[in-house]
MOPAC internal coordinates of N, CA, C and O (Angstrom, degrees):
PM7 1SCF
backbone

  N    0.0000 0     0.00 0     0.00 0    0    0    0
  C    1.4520 1     0.00 0     0.00 0    1    0    0
  C    1.5278 1   109.00 1     0.00 0    2    1    0
  O    1.2310 1   121.08 1   -48.67 1    3    2    1
  N    1.2974 1   115.55 1   131.33 1    3    2    1
  C    1.4614 1   121.24 1  -177.38 1    5    3    2
  C    1.5270 1   110.99 1   -76.05 1    6    5    3
  O    1.2310 1   121.40 1   -36.40 1    7    6    5
  N    1.3074 1   114.92 1   143.60 1    7    6    5
  C    1.4591 1   120.47 1   171.21 1    9    7    6
  C    1.5277 1   106.97 1   -75.70 1   10    9    7
  O    1.2310 1   120.19 1   -31.28 1   11   10    9
  N    1.3275 1   117.25 1   148.72 1   11   10    9
  C    1.4604 1   121.35 1  -176.79 1   13   11   10
  C    1.5240 1   110.04 1  -114.06 1   14   13   11
  O    1.2310 1   121.26 1   -44.90 1   15   14   13
  N    1.3303 1   115.20 1   135.10 1   15   14   13
  C    1.4600 1   122.66 1   176.31 1   17   15   14
  C    1.5257 1   107.34 1  -122.94 1   18   17   15
  O    1.2310 1   120.44 1   -67.41 1   19   18   17
  N    1.3202 1   116.76 1   112.59 1   19   18   17
  C    1.4627 1   121.58 1  -177.82 1   21   19   18
  C    1.5245 1   109.45 1   -94.15 1   22   21   19
  O    1.2310 1   120.90 1   -68.13 1   23   22   21
  N    1.3102 1   115.89 1   111.87 1   23   22   21
  C    1.4624 1   121.97 1  -178.74 1   25   23   22
  C    1.5331 1   111.35 1  -115.17 1   26   25   23
  O    1.2310 1   120.30 1  -162.01 1   27   26   25
  N    1.3186 1   117.03 1    17.99 1   27   26   25
  C    1.4609 1   119.85 1   179.39 1   29   27   26
  C    1.5190 1   109.69 1   -64.14 1   30   29   27
  O    1.2310 1   121.39 1   -38.63 1   31   30   29
  N    1.3225 1   114.95 1   141.37 1   31   30   29
  C    1.4578 1   121.05 1  -179.15 1   33   31   30
  C    1.5185 1   113.47 1    90.90 1   34   33   31
  O    1.2310 1   120.30 1   170.77 1   35   34   33
  N    1.3210 1   117.04 1    -9.23 1   35   34   33
  C    1.4647 1   120.94 1   178.65 1   37   35   34
  C    1.5264 1   109.17 1   -91.52 1   38   37   35
  O    1.2310 1   120.88 1   -36.23 1   39   38   37
  N    1.3062 1   115.93 1   143.77 1   39   38   37
  C    1.4608 1   121.04 1   176.02 1   41   39   38
  C    1.5217 1   109.12 1   -91.12 1   42   41   39
  O    1.2310 1   120.83 1   -35.82 1   43   42   41
  N    1.3217 1   116.01 1   144.18 1   43   42   41
  C    1.4560 1   120.59 1   177.91 1   45   43   42
  C    1.5256 1   109.29 1   -64.02 1   46   45   43
  O    1.2310 1   120.37 1   -40.92 1   47   46   45
  N    1.3073 1   116.90 1   139.08 1   47   46   45
  C    1.4624 1   129.46 1    16.53 1   49   47   46
  C    1.5278 1   114.54 1   -98.19 1   50   49   47
  O    1.2310 1   119.22 1  -164.71 1   51   50   49
  N    1.3178 1   119.10 1    15.29 1   51   50   49
  C    1.4649 1   120.96 1  -176.16 1   53   51   50
  C    1.5273 1   114.60 1   -54.27 1   54   53   51
  O    1.2310 1   118.54 1   135.73 1   55   54   53
  N    1.3600 1   120.38 1   -44.27 1   55   54   53
  C    1.4725 1   117.96 1   179.79 1   57   55   54
  C    1.5273 1   113.39 1   -58.01 1   58   57   55
  O    1.2310 1   120.27 1   137.36 1   59   58   57
  N    1.3268 1   117.09 1   -42.64 1   59   58   57
  C    1.4681 1   119.74 1  -179.69 1   61   59   58
  C    1.5298 1   110.44 1   -69.19 1   62   61   59
  O    1.2310 1   119.93 1   144.16 1   63   62   61
  N    1.3052 1   117.73 1   -35.84 1   63   62   61
  C    1.4635 1   120.22 1   175.96 1   65   63   62
  C    1.5235 1   110.77 1   -63.35 1   66   65   63
  O    1.2310 1   120.00 1   141.04 1   67   66   65
  N    1.3241 1   117.60 1   -38.96 1   67   66   65
  C    1.4697 1   121.33 1   177.22 1   69   67   66
  C    1.5262 1   110.44 1   -64.49 1   70   69   67
  O    1.2310 1   120.68 1   140.73 1   71   70   69
  N    1.3279 1   116.30 1   -39.27 1   71   70   69
  C    1.4662 1   120.23 1   177.01 1   73   71   70
  C    1.5269 1   109.91 1   -63.14 1   74   73   71
  O    1.2310 1   120.26 1   136.05 1   75   74   73
  N    1.3175 1   117.11 1   -43.95 1   75   74   73
  C    1.4692 1   121.11 1  -179.89 1   77   75   74
  C    1.5194 1   111.19 1   -60.99 1   78   77   75
  O    1.2310 1   120.15 1   139.25 1   79   78   77
  N    1.3193 1   117.31 1   -40.75 1   79   78   77
  C    1.4743 1   120.97 1   177.91 1   81   79   78
  C    1.5255 1   110.08 1   -66.69 1   82   81   79
  O    1.2310 1   120.67 1   134.91 1   83   82   81
  N    1.3289 1   116.32 1   -45.09 1   83   82   81
  C    1.4686 1   121.56 1  -179.10 1   85   83   82
  C    1.5262 1   111.29 1   -63.75 1   86   85   83
  O    1.2310 1   120.41 1   150.78 1   87   86   85
  N    1.3309 1   116.83 1   -29.22 1   87   86   85
  C    1.4693 1   121.43 1  -178.22 1   89   87   86
  C    1.5212 1   112.07 1   -57.73 1   90   89   87
  O    1.2310 1   120.41 1   152.86 1   91   90   89
  N    1.3151 1   116.82 1   -27.14 1   91   90   89
  C    1.4681 1   120.17 1  -179.13 1   93   91   90
  C    1.5189 1   113.19 1   -67.84 1   94   93   91
  O    1.2310 1   119.96 1   161.22 1   95   94   93
  N    1.3313 1   117.68 1   -18.78 1   95   94   93
  C    1.4620 1   120.35 1  -176.99 1   97   95   94
  C    1.5307 1   112.98 1  -115.15 1   98   97   95
  O    1.2310 1   120.03 1  -166.49 1   99   98   97
  N    1.3190 1   117.56 1    13.51 1   99   98   97
  C    1.4616 1   120.64 1  -178.74 1  101   99   98
  C    1.5270 1   109.34 1  -108.15 1  102  101   99
  O    1.2310 1   121.18 1   -48.77 1  103  102  101
  N    1.3176 1   115.34 1   131.23 1  103  102  101
  C    1.4632 1   121.34 1  -178.08 1  105  103  102
  C    1.5263 1   110.95 1   -71.97 1  106  105  103
  O    1.2310 1   120.34 1   -35.02 1  107  106  105
  N    1.3296 1   116.95 1   144.98 1  107  106  105
  C    1.4726 1   120.18 1   175.61 1  109  107  106
  C    1.5296 1   110.40 1   -54.99 1  110  109  107
  O    1.2310 1   120.79 1   -42.55 1  111  110  109
  N    1.3208 1   116.10 1   137.45 1  111  110  109
  C    1.4554 1   121.90 1  -178.80 1  113  111  110
  C    1.5206 1   113.88 1    92.10 1  114  113  111
  O    1.2310 1   120.61 1   163.79 1  115  114  113
  N    1.3286 1   116.44 1   -16.21 1  115  114  113
  C    1.4613 1   120.52 1   179.25 1  117  115  114
  C    1.5196 1   110.43 1   -78.00 1  118  117  115
  O    1.2310 1   120.95 1   -16.86 1  119  118  117
  N    1.3323 1   115.80 1   163.14 1  119  118  117
  C    1.4537 1   120.23 1   177.72 1  121  119  118
  C    1.5217 1   110.32 1  -119.63 1  122  121  119
  O    1.2310 1   121.76 1   -27.39 1  123  122  121
  N    1.3112 1   114.23 1   152.61 1  123  122  121
  C    1.4584 1   122.96 1   177.97 1  125  123  122
  C    1.5162 1   107.78 1  -127.63 1  126  125  123
  O    1.2310 1   120.95 1   -51.35 1  127  126  125
  N    1.3307 1   115.79 1   128.65 1  127  126  125
  C    1.4624 1   121.36 1   176.30 1  129  127  126
  C    1.5261 1   107.11 1  -101.26 1  130  129  127
  O    1.2310 1   120.76 1   -58.36 1  131  130  129
  N    1.3240 1   116.15 1   121.64 1  131  130  129
  C    1.4608 1   121.98 1  -175.53 1  133  131  130
  C    1.5223 1   109.41 1  -113.64 1  134  133  131
  O    1.2310 1   120.92 1   -53.07 1  135  134  133
  N    1.3296 1   115.84 1   126.93 1  135  134  133
  C    1.4651 1   121.96 1   177.27 1  137  135  134
  C    1.5277 1   107.37 1  -107.54 1  138  137  135
  O    1.2310 1   120.69 1   -54.11 1  139  138  137
  N    1.3272 1   116.28 1   125.89 1  139  138  137
  C    1.4654 1   120.63 1  -179.25 1  141  139  138
  C    1.5227 1   109.32 1  -149.06 1  142  141  139
  O    1.2310 1   121.28 1   -28.80 1  143  142  141
  N    1.3401 1   115.16 1   151.20 1  143  142  141
  C    1.4663 1   118.48 1  -177.73 1  145  143  142
  C    1.5290 1   114.48 1  -123.17 1  146  145  143
  O    1.2310 1   119.69 1  -168.44 1  147  146  145
  N    1.3244 1   118.19 1    11.56 1  147  146  145
  C    1.4656 1   118.19 1   175.44 1  149  147  146
  C    1.5336 1   108.22 1   -83.34 1  150  149  147
  O    1.2310 1   120.73 1   -34.29 1  151  150  149
  N    1.3176 1   116.20 1   145.71 1  151  150  149
  C    1.4594 1   121.40 1  -171.05 1  153  151  150
  C    1.5213 1   114.77 1   -64.75 1  154  153  151
  O    1.2310 1   119.88 1   149.68 1  155  154  153
  N    1.3231 1   117.84 1   -30.32 1  155  154  153
  C    1.4639 1   119.12 1  -177.61 1  157  155  154
  C    1.5356 1   112.86 1   -88.72 1  158  157  155
  O    1.2310 1   119.73 1  -178.47 1  159  158  157
  N    1.3240 1   118.12 1     1.53 1  159  158  157
  C    1.4644 1   120.76 1  -176.67 1  161  159  158
  C    1.5320 1   113.81 1   -55.21 1  162  161  159
  O    1.2310 1   118.42 1   133.65 1  163  162  161
  N    1.3384 1   120.62 1   -46.35 1  163  162  161
  C    1.4814 1   118.19 1  -179.01 1  165  163  162
  C    1.5276 1   113.21 1   -57.26 1  166  165  163
  O    1.2310 1   120.16 1   136.41 1  167  166  165
  N    1.3108 1   117.29 1   -43.59 1  167  166  165
  C    1.4670 1   119.81 1   178.05 1  169  167  166
  C    1.5203 1   111.50 1   -68.61 1  170  169  167
  O    1.2310 1   120.59 1   138.98 1  171  170  169
  N    1.3262 1   116.48 1   -41.02 1  171  170  169
  C    1.4666 1   120.77 1  -178.61 1  173  171  170
  C    1.5208 1   111.99 1   -64.16 1  174  173  171
  O    1.2310 1   120.00 1   135.78 1  175  174  173
  N    1.3347 1   117.60 1   -44.22 1  175  174  173
  C    1.4669 1   119.63 1  -177.78 1  177  175  174
  C    1.5291 1   110.69 1   -70.26 1  178  177  175
  O    1.2310 1   120.22 1   146.18 1  179  178  177
  N    1.3509 1   117.19 1   -33.82 1  179  178  177
  C    1.4629 1   119.84 1   176.54 1  181  179  178
  C    1.5228 1   110.29 1   -64.20 1  182  181  179
  O    1.2310 1   120.19 1   134.05 1  183  182  181
  N    1.3211 1   117.23 1   -45.95 1  183  182  181
  C    1.4682 1   120.86 1   178.68 1  185  183  182
  C    1.5223 1   111.07 1   -61.98 1  186  185  183
  O    1.2310 1   120.30 1   137.38 1  187  186  185
  N    1.3362 1   117.03 1   -42.62 1  187  186  185
  C    1.4632 1   120.20 1  -179.63 1  189  187  186
  C    1.5236 1   110.13 1   -62.53 1  190  189  187
  O    1.2310 1   120.18 1   135.39 1  191  190  189
  N    1.3308 1   117.25 1   -44.61 1  191  190  189
  C    1.4653 1   120.24 1   179.38 1  193  191  190
  C    1.5281 1   110.83 1   -62.06 1  194  193  191
  O    1.2310 1   120.54 1   136.27 1  195  194  193
  N    1.3235 1   116.58 1   -43.73 1  195  194  193
  C    1.4687 1   119.87 1   178.87 1  197  195  194
  C    1.5286 1   111.09 1   -60.89 1  198  197  195
  O    1.2310 1   120.52 1   137.16 1  199  198  197
  N    1.3269 1   116.60 1   -42.84 1  199  198  197
  C    1.4655 1   121.22 1  -177.31 1  201  199  198
  C    1.5242 1   113.33 1   -74.25 1  202  201  199
  O    1.2310 1   119.97 1   151.69 1  203  202  201
  N    1.3250 1   117.67 1   -28.31 1  203  202  201
  C    1.4638 1   120.64 1  -175.80 1  205  203  202
  C    1.5228 1   113.45 1  -100.16 1  206  205  203
  O    1.2310 1   120.16 1   176.11 1  207  206  205
  N    1.3220 1   117.29 1    -3.89 1  207  206  205
  C    1.4569 1   120.02 1   179.17 1  209  207  206
  C    1.5162 1   113.71 1    79.88 1  210  209  207
  O    1.2310 1   119.69 1  -164.06 1  211  210  209
  N    1.3117 1   118.19 1    15.94 1  211  210  209
  C    1.4676 1   121.90 1   176.77 1  213  211  210
  C    1.5249 1   108.65 1   -92.09 1  214  213  211
  O    1.2310 1   120.40 1   -16.57 1  215  214  213
  N    1.3273 1   116.85 1   163.43 1  215  214  213
  C    1.4532 1   121.67 1  -177.09 1  217  215  214
  C    1.5265 1   109.26 1  -106.36 1  218  217  215
  O    1.2310 1   120.86 1   -58.98 1  219  218  217
  N    1.3318 1   115.96 1   121.02 1  219  218  217
  C    1.4591 1   120.55 1   173.69 1  221  219  218
  C    1.5208 1   106.50 1   -85.48 1  222  221  219
  O    1.2310 1   121.13 1   -76.31 1  223  222  221
  N    1.3344 1   115.44 1   103.69 1  223  222  221
  C    1.4619 1   120.45 1  -177.66 1  225  223  222
  C    1.5229 1   110.03 1   -71.21 1  226  225  223
  O    1.2310 1   120.83 1   135.13 1  227  226  225
  N    1.3233 1   116.03 1   -44.87 1  227  226  225
  C    1.4603 1   119.92 1   178.56 1  229  227  226
  C    1.5173 1   109.87 1  -160.90 1  230  229  227
  O    1.2310 1   121.54 1   -21.63 1  231  230  229
  N    1.3142 1   114.66 1   158.37 1  231  230  229
  C    1.4615 1   121.98 1   171.91 1  233  231  230
  C    1.5201 1   105.71 1  -146.52 1  234  233  231
  O    1.2310 1   120.95 1   -74.26 1  235  234  233
  N    1.3243 1   115.79 1   105.74 1  235  234  233
  C    1.4563 1   120.53 1  -175.94 1  237  235  234
  C    1.5195 1   110.16 1  -115.49 1  238  237  235
  O    1.2310 1   121.50 1   -25.15 1  239  238  237
  N    1.3031 1   114.74 1   154.85 1  239  238  237
  C    1.4595 1   120.34 1   178.46 1  241  239  238
  C    1.5163 1   108.88 1  -101.67 1  242  241  239
  O    1.2310 1   120.73 1   -58.49 1  243  242  241
  N    1.3351 1   116.21 1   121.51 1  243  242  241
  C    1.4573 1   121.99 1   172.25 1  245  243  242
  C    1.5191 1   107.47 1   -88.55 1  246  245  243
  O    1.2310 1   119.85 1    10.42 1  247  246  245
  N    1.2994 1   117.88 1  -169.58 1  247  246  245
  C    1.4617 1   120.53 1  -177.76 1  249  247  246
  C    1.5153 1   113.19 1   -63.45 1  250  249  247
  O    1.2310 1   119.77 1   145.68 1  251  250  249
  N    1.3280 1   118.04 1   -34.32 1  251  250  249
  C    1.4682 1   119.76 1  -175.32 1  253  251  250
  C    1.5217 1   114.66 1  -131.57 1  254  253  251
  O    1.2310 1   119.73 1  -177.28 1  255  254  253
  N    1.3314 1   118.12 1     2.72 1  255  254  253
  C    1.4670 1   120.22 1   178.77 1  257  255  254
  C    1.5314 1   110.37 1  -162.60 1  258  257  255
  O    1.2310 1   121.62 1    -7.26 1  259  258  257
  N    1.3179 1   114.50 1   172.74 1  259  258  257
  C    1.4690 1   122.18 1   177.75 1  261  259  258
  C    1.5300 1   109.40 1  -101.10 1  262  261  259
  O    1.2310 1   120.95 1   -30.95 1  263  262  261
  N    1.3222 1   115.79 1   149.05 1  263  262  261
  C    1.4587 1   121.69 1   174.46 1  265  263  262
  C    1.5233 1   107.46 1  -126.72 1  266  265  263
  O    1.2310 1   120.85 1   -63.39 1  267  266  265
  N    1.3200 1   115.98 1   116.61 1  267  266  265
  C    1.4592 1   121.91 1   178.55 1  269  267  266
  C    1.5228 1   109.40 1  -110.36 1  270  269  267
  O    1.2310 1   120.87 1   -40.42 1  271  270  269
  N    1.3159 1   115.94 1   139.58 1  271  270  269
  C    1.4676 1   121.53 1   174.54 1  273  271  270
  C    1.5123 1   107.67 1  -115.10 1  274  273  271
  O    1.2310 1   121.48 1   -58.29 1  275  274  273
  N    1.3305 1   114.77 1   121.71 1  275  274  273
  C    1.4639 1   122.07 1  -176.25 1  277  275  274
  C    1.5278 1   108.63 1  -117.49 1  278  277  275
  O    1.2310 1   120.51 1   -48.25 1  279  278  277
  N    1.3327 1   116.63 1   131.75 1  279  278  277
  C    1.4571 1   120.69 1   174.68 1  281  279  278
  C    1.5116 1   109.49 1  -101.02 1  282  281  279
  O    1.2310 1   121.14 1   -46.61 1  283  282  281
  N    1.3170 1   115.42 1   133.39 1  283  282  281
  C    1.4673 1   122.11 1  -178.22 1  285  283  282
  C    1.5118 1   111.50 1  -100.27 1  286  285  283
  O    1.2310 1   120.10 1   180.00 1  287  286  285

């Protein structure tokens, strides 16, 4: 079961910064589900995953926010 990080209401780059901080306490192989509603979040989380060596499993748009699943 993925851990959930709710970043709704935060302006970019805050959601990705929260993910970076949370990354320090997540075990390799674990997943993190991130909820965010800023428009640049999909691009920002993809870039962060590429730069940090994490795997962006998915990033989907719900009715009012994005949900990204990142594997560590």
